[in-house]
C-alpha angles and dihedrals in degrees: 000000000000118000121207131188121211112251088240121032144131133026119013123214093259092058094043091051093047093050092046090050093051094048093046094047092048090062093063104033142009109274137194124194114213101227128340108326087213132356097254123104094204091058092044091051090054091051092050091049088057091054099261114147122218120205130168099202126060089221091062096056109114101172127084092239128055129186127215111222128246088260092067132226140240124259087246090059092045090052091053089052094048092048087068090055091244121155107245121216115192117220094160113139111251089231090057088051086055091054090051090051091048093053092046091052091051092051092047090054093052101260121141104236120237116185119201106214147069112318096214096045116116093234093052090048089053091050095049109031093087094050124098093206132014146136130226119206132181105167144014093275089059090051089052090059095055118116117230116259133174093245132022122192111199126199133153145226103263095241099052119116107263093225091058092046093050092046094051093044089052090047091054089053091050093048094050106037092163094052127084108242120191119188123197114190106227097162104124123244096238089056091050091048094050093046093050092046091048091055092050090048097047093051089058100045140077091207132019125200114204113198125203149099119304091242098041109123095197092050092050089051090050089054091050092049092050090048091062091058104032127041095211112058124154125191113208136172097205141355089269089072093060120110125201094220090065091070103044109135092001112144096182127029123188130205127205132159142196126257093261096050114112122229093242091061092049091048092050091053092048091049091050090053092047090051091049092049089050091050091050091051092050091048092049090049092052093046091050090047091051090050091050091049092049090048091051092050090050091053092048091051090050092050091050090053092049094042109029 
């Protein structure tokens, strides 16, 4: 069984920087992260073990310093934090900051903002909480519910697949031919790289393993992308989720991972697959050896009958 890694997979620079900042700051002062720093339980467990607290409501923060997650936050949320005289540490990914600036520029220029993404996702909430009026769309049905406006400004959650984003932006233009529609591509480069690499990987493999947190949007999107190009795709959080029957008769197995998946988790999954492949090879060797032995015994028995 051959094992392939996607050319781009795993933690992006924004997540690595956010985790490093949290761990470094926790050494010098008590720290609370407002929400899940990243959507990966392995990473969150490591942070908790280092004494970092995780709270989802500002009112529950009991440390002098609070960290904003890699997904970003609205100015409204930041104001609520500062009103409690808390020291704010920014771990927002720079590419999420770019998305915030893009949406703000569209609003300033008189465009009605339309965000392509998941309405309840923390990043989308951060992008929209400061807006008086906006729409969030994720599929063609959502576009069909939009009300006509003179000007639409379209941006996206940074972890959305670029093909979906481009399709929906084009659909908005088609649906409202008399409206001015401006699209700013805010899908981050690491997401694009991982999506493209996942497609290339899935086309070459019998089975693809996608590694990431259960609540990770970009990992879920990776799994969906792989599923369009490979019929056997499995989404796991750790190596403990792997099952031997998934890989029966598989000649080539691919590995990809979301942008919040740590290297150690990817390495553990790859090692499990290598151990399984080695076991299969040993088993096949023993089976072939048994067959050869049985065949040799049969020939000897036949010779004895012919030449008693």
